[in-house]
C-alpha positions, 0 to 999 in steps of 0.5 A: 651508133655514136655516143653523142647520138645515143640517149645516154649522151644527154642523160650522162654528164660527160667530159669529151676528149678528142685526140688524133686517134680517137674521141673519149667520153669521161662519165662518172662511172666509165669511159667510153672510146670511139677509135678512128678508122684504121688506127693502130692503138699502141702503147704510147697512145694508150699511155697518154689516154691513161694519163688523161684518165688519171688526171680526170678520175684520180685514184677512182676505179671505172668501167670502160666501153670500146664503142667499136663503130670504126675498124682499128687494131691493138695489141691485146698484150697491152691489156695486162701491161696497162692494168699492171701499170695503172690498175683503173679499169674494173671491167669492159664492155665492147660494142661491136657492129660486125662479124669480124669485130665481134670475132676480135672482141672474142680473141682480145677477151682471152687476153684480159684478166678482167671481165669483158662483155661483147654487146651488139648495142651501145645501150646494152654496154652502158646498162651493163657498166652502170650495173658493175658491182665495184662501181655501185657507190 
């Protein structure tokens, strides 16, 4: 389910950023990514996204939801590089819709030093991120 089709889209105030590689929704406590089909997320694309995040959130810590409605790839070694450079994401939720997507999320989880929850439904991911202790203020 796309974020714009979810009940949360109307409940949560969000700012949408469209890039050549995906749609991103910046909410108060998290941002949500919907990467386009067939994209490979490399360091340049992620760094570009992080500059948008810093402009929008400043120094604020946030959660991240990867709503994997499409198939795409990422080098999981980038997680630690981005964390060291920006240290903005407290924890992440990956919404998977297929077995292969779930297996990829399981593998990616091994590369991250921060908490990653694998979810089957977008509502589950949003509820989980909104209840992260570090984001409750």
